[in-house]
N, C-alpha and C positions, 0 to 999 in steps of 0.2 A: 408083565405090563398089560394092562387092560385098555382096550380101545374105547370103551363106553363107561359112563358113570354107573350103569347098572352092574353092581358088583357080584351078583349071584342070584340064585333062585330065591333067597330070602327077600331081597329087595323087590324082585318081580312079584312075589306073592303079596308083599306089603302094598304095592301099587295097585295090583289087580283086585285084591279082596274088597276094598271100599267101593270100587266101581260095581263089582258084581253084587255086593250087598245092597247098594242103592237101587240097582235095577230090579233085584228080587223084591225089595220092599215097595218099590213103585208099582210093579205088576200086582203085588198082593193088595196094595192100596186101591188100585183100579178095580180089583175084584169086588171090593166092598165100597163102591165109589160114591154113594150119596146117602143122606138121611132118608129114611122111608117116610113118605107123607101119604095121605089118603088118595091123592091124585097122581102119585109117581108113576104107576104102571100105565095109566091112561096117557100121561104126557109123553112117555117113551114111545107109545104106539102111534099117536096122532101126528100126521105129516102136515106141517104148516107151510113148507116151501118146496117147490120142485124146480130143478135146474136142468138144462140140457145135458144129455148124456146119462140120464137116469139117476142123478144125484138128488137125494131127498133130505130136507132139513127138518129136524124135530126140535121141540122145545124141552129137551131133556135137562135134568138138573146138572149143575156144575160139579165135577168130581171133588169129593172131600179131600183127597190126597193133594190136589192142586191148590186148594185153599191153604193147606198146611205148608206146602212148598213156598207159596207166595208170602204167607205170614212169616215163615222162617227167614226168607230172604230180606224182608223189611226189618225184622228184629236184628239180623246180623249186620245190615248196613248201618242202622242207627247205633248199635253197640260199637261198631268199628269207628264211626265218626266221633262218638263221645270218647272212646278210649284213646284214640289218636290225640284228641284235644287235651284230655286230662293228663296223659302220660308225657305229652310234649315230644312225641316222636316226629322227626322230620321226614317228610315223604320225598 
């Protein structure tokens, strides 16, 4: 008799692997985080705001991996709504 629904190491690995893979891909994506433009390096260096406590704001480009995550979430939501309507699944 098992006390938990996690039946063994196989289920643990199946739950853990997608999370670790996502974290690794996210870190890798932040490593190559934006398209290179002619003013990208200068935008990363230039300080445009200074806050108390030594916090400085820069006008750096938005990371490419975050564009992909937001776009993927929007596509998933739209596909979910359309498929729920088309297939007639009751929520």
